[in-house]
PLY file of the C-alpha trace (Angstrom):
ply
format ascii 1.0
element vertex 84
property float x
property float y
property float z
element edge 83
property int vertex1
property int vertex2
end_header
-76.86 -70.68 -98.23
-73.70 -68.69 -98.76
-72.53 -66.56 -95.88
-69.79 -64.00 -95.79
-67.90 -62.52 -92.90
-66.44 -59.06 -92.92
-62.87 -58.63 -91.77
-60.45 -55.76 -91.45
-56.94 -56.33 -92.78
-53.87 -54.16 -92.54
-52.24 -54.35 -95.96
-49.02 -52.53 -96.85
-49.59 -49.58 -99.21
-47.42 -50.97 -102.01
-49.22 -54.31 -101.89
-52.60 -52.56 -101.88
-51.58 -50.59 -104.97
-50.70 -53.85 -106.73
-54.05 -55.36 -105.68
-55.96 -52.35 -107.05
-54.12 -52.52 -110.36
-54.65 -56.27 -110.73
-58.34 -55.93 -109.80
-58.83 -53.24 -112.44
-56.90 -55.23 -115.03
-58.71 -58.53 -114.43
-62.19 -57.19 -113.67
-62.25 -58.80 -110.23
-62.79 -57.10 -106.88
-60.01 -56.74 -104.35
-62.02 -59.00 -102.04
-62.09 -61.73 -104.70
-58.33 -61.49 -105.20
-57.67 -61.66 -101.46
-60.07 -64.59 -101.04
-58.36 -66.48 -103.88
-54.93 -65.85 -102.34
-56.15 -67.10 -98.95
-57.72 -70.18 -100.55
-54.46 -71.02 -102.29
-52.41 -70.52 -99.13
-54.76 -72.76 -97.10
-54.87 -75.55 -99.69
-53.33 -78.72 -98.26
-49.79 -79.14 -99.53
-48.53 -82.57 -100.57
-45.99 -83.91 -98.09
-42.42 -83.15 -99.04
-40.43 -86.11 -100.22
-37.26 -86.87 -98.34
-34.28 -85.61 -100.24
-31.80 -88.20 -101.41
-28.60 -88.32 -99.36
-25.74 -86.13 -100.46
-22.89 -87.92 -102.21
-19.75 -88.66 -100.21
-16.20 -89.34 -101.30
-13.24 -91.02 -99.70
-10.58 -88.35 -99.88
-7.88 -90.40 -98.23
-6.22 -89.85 -94.90
-6.03 -86.50 -93.15
-2.88 -84.54 -93.89
-2.98 -82.69 -90.58
-4.98 -82.35 -87.40
-6.91 -79.10 -87.87
-7.23 -78.72 -84.10
-3.42 -78.43 -83.87
-2.77 -74.72 -84.28
0.98 -75.15 -84.53
0.60 -77.67 -87.40
-1.56 -75.15 -89.27
1.02 -72.39 -88.81
3.76 -74.71 -90.04
1.71 -75.68 -93.13
1.05 -72.02 -93.92
4.71 -71.19 -93.50
5.66 -74.08 -95.79
3.15 -72.94 -98.44
4.55 -69.39 -98.33
8.09 -70.71 -98.80
6.98 -72.86 -101.77
5.27 -69.83 -103.39
8.50 -67.84 -103.37
0 1
1 2
2 3
3 4
4 5
5 6
6 7
7 8
8 9
9 10
10 11
11 12
12 13
13 14
14 15
15 16
16 17
17 18
18 19
19 20
20 21
21 22
22 23
23 24
24 25
25 26
26 27
27 28
28 29
29 30
30 31
31 32
32 33
33 34
34 35
35 36
36 37
37 38
38 39
39 40
40 41
41 42
42 43
43 44
44 45
45 46
46 47
47 48
48 49
49 50
50 51
51 52
52 53
53 54
54 55
55 56
56 57
57 58
58 59
59 60
60 61
61 62
62 63
63 64
64 65
65 66
66 67
67 68
68 69
69 70
70 71
71 72
72 73
73 74
74 75
75 76
76 77
77 78
78 79
79 80
80 81
81 82
82 83
């Protein structure tokens, strides 16, 4: 035996307009479209595979300590002088 339950949904006007148009175009009822969308959203999803690790590179030694504000100012000043 097939049973159905009635439910009240609040659906945004623009989405409801799209549902009406699709129902008319496909010959389905709005209820059928909503049921199909719910079925799809409740379908068990395959577990996500772990992503491979990001590549890393050895870029050599640090040229300055970025926590040393004075060293940063000096490097900026030196760059400005080289650009002249």
